[in-house]
N, C-alpha and C positions, 0 to 999 in steps of 0.2 A: 504494500500500500504506500503510495507517495506521501511525503510530508512536506510542509513548507520549506523552501530552500533558503530561508533567511532566519536569523535568530529572533526569538520573541520571549517575552515574559508573560506567564499566564496567571491570572487571579480568579479563583472560583469564588464567586460571591454568594453561592448557595441561593436559598429562597429569599427574595426581597419584595417589599411592598412597592406598589406604584407610588411615584413621587419621591422616593428615597434618592438623595443626591450622592453621587460618587465623585470624590475629589482625587484626582491623579496628579502626583507631583513627579516631575521629570528633571533629569540633569542635562538633557539635550533635546533637540527637535526629533521627535519620533511620531509614529502613528499610534493613536489611542482608539481602540475599537471596543465598544460595549455591545454584546450580542447574547442572544438566547442560547440555551444549551444545544438545541438542534443546529443552530448556525455555527456554534463553536465546533461541533462535530464535523460539519462540512468544511470549516476552515482547516482543521487538522488533516482532512482527507484531500485538500487542495481542490475543492469543488467550489462553485459559486456560492457565496453566502452574503447575508445582509447584516449590517451593523449600524450603530449610531456612533458618530465621532469622525475621526479622520486625522489629518496632519495637525499635531499640536506644536505650535510655535512658541507659546508662552506657558509657563507653569505657575500655579496649578491649573488643571483643566477640570471643569465641573460638568457632569452629565447627569441628567435625571432619568431614573428608571421609568419607562413609559407605562408598563403594566406589571402587575404582580406575577412572579414566577422565578425560575432558576436562571441566573444571569452570570456571565463571565466578562472579564476585561482582559484584553490582550494589548500589550505594549510591544510594538515591533519596529524593526529597522528597515523594512522594505522601502527602497528608494532613498535611504539616508546613509550617513557614514558609519554609524555604529549603533549598538543597542544602548539606550539610555539607562541609567540607574533610575528606578521608579519605586513608588509606594502608592498604595490606595487606602483611602479613608472613607468610611461610610458616614453620611450625615443623615440623621433621621428625617423622614418625610415631615413636612410641616403639618401640624394637627389642625383640625378645623377649630376655629375660635368658638368658644361657648358663650352663649348669652345668659346673663343672670336674670 
C-alpha cells in the first residue's frame, strides 16, 4: 500500500464536539490539515481526501471543528523545505450564554 512521500506529523484528536477550536503552533511554514477519520485514512493511502486548512504562514493557526465526530490534524511539509516542529491545543467550544 503506498504512503505519502513527504514527512508529516499526525495528531489524533479523538471525538470532538462541533465548535471546538484547534490551535496549531508551528516553527515554520507548513500545511495544516484538519480532517475526519475516513479522510485521514484516505490521506495515508494516498487517495483523494478532503480537509479544512491549508498552507499556514503564521503561527498559531486556529481551526474550528465543523461537526461532532472523530477528527485528526496533520502537519506536513508537502511543497515546503522541511517539517515544522508543531503542537496542538484544544480550546473548548464556546457555550451558549444562559439567560437569568
